[in-house]
C-alpha positions as CSV (number, residue, x, y, z in Angstrom):
1,X,-1.9,-18.9,-0.5
2,X,-4.6,-17.2,1.5
3,X,-8.0,-16.3,0.1
4,X,-7.2,-12.6,-0.1
5,X,-3.9,-13.4,-1.9
6,X,-5.8,-15.6,-4.4
7,X,-8.4,-12.8,-5.0
8,X,-5.6,-10.3,-5.4
9,X,-3.8,-12.6,-8.0
10,X,-7.0,-13.0,-10.0
11,X,-7.8,-9.2,-9.8
12,X,-4.2,-8.3,-11.1
13,X,-4.8,-10.5,-14.2
14,X,-7.9,-8.6,-15.1
15,X,-7.9,-5.6,-17.5
16,X,-8.2,-2.2,-15.8
17,X,-11.9,-1.7,-16.6
18,X,-12.8,-5.1,-15.0
19,X,-10.6,-4.3,-12.0
20,X,-12.7,-1.2,-11.5
21,X,-15.9,-3.2,-11.7
22,X,-14.4,-5.7,-9.2
23,X,-13.6,-2.9,-6.8
24,X,-17.1,-1.4,-7.2
25,X,-18.6,-4.9,-6.3
26,X,-16.4,-5.2,-3.2
27,X,-17.5,-1.7,-2.1
28,X,-21.1,-2.7,-2.7
29,X,-20.6,-5.8,-0.5
30,X,-19.0,-3.6,2.2
31,X,-22.1,-1.3,2.2
32,X,-24.6,-4.2,2.0
33,X,-23.1,-6.1,4.9
34,X,-22.0,-3.1,7.0
35,X,-18.3,-3.9,6.7
36,X,-16.1,-0.9,7.2
37,X,-13.7,-0.2,4.3
38,X,-10.0,0.0,5.0
39,X,-9.3,3.2,6.9
40,X,-6.7,4.8,4.6
41,X,-4.2,3.8,2.0
42,X,-0.7,3.6,3.4
43,X,2.0,5.5,1.7
44,X,4.7,3.5,0.0
45,X,7.0,4.1,3.0
46,X,4.3,3.1,5.5
47,X,3.4,0.0,3.5
48,X,7.1,-1.0,3.4
49,X,7.6,-0.6,7.1
50,X,4.4,-2.4,7.9
51,X,5.5,-5.3,5.7
52,X,9.0,-5.5,7.2
53,X,8.4,-4.5,10.8
54,X,4.8,-5.7,11.2
55,X,3.5,-2.2,12.1
56,X,4.4,1.4,12.6
57,X,5.4,2.1,16.1
58,X,3.8,4.9,18.1
59,X,7.1,6.7,18.1
60,X,7.5,6.6,14.3
61,X,7.8,10.2,13.0
62,X,5.0,10.9,10.5
63,X,6.2,14.3,9.4
64,X,9.4,13.4,7.5
65,X,9.6,14.7,3.9
66,X,12.2,15.4,1.3
67,X,13.5,18.5,3.1
68,X,14.6,16.2,6.0
69,X,16.8,14.1,3.8
70,X,20.5,14.9,3.2
71,X,22.0,15.5,-0.2
72,X,24.1,12.9,-1.9
73,X,27.9,13.3,-1.6
74,X,29.9,13.5,-4.8
75,X,31.7,10.2,-5.5
76,X,34.5,9.2,-7.8
77,X,33.3,7.1,-10.7
78,X,34.2,3.4,-10.9
79,X,36.8,2.6,-13.5
């Protein structure tokens, strides 16, 4: 297990108020040592694709929403 994974496992075990204090401390360290915070939080879809594919390609459409998806077809129930 990598160090970030170990830190994550410990942070998940903490109550919410201590998780908030932990995040505050990490942000303090970023400011103190001039480390840039992560750019933006990935959406669930982007995070999934990044995990599976390694990254989002330059040609990946970023404007897909629910209106672009088809509707479900009616199906016969299993018996």
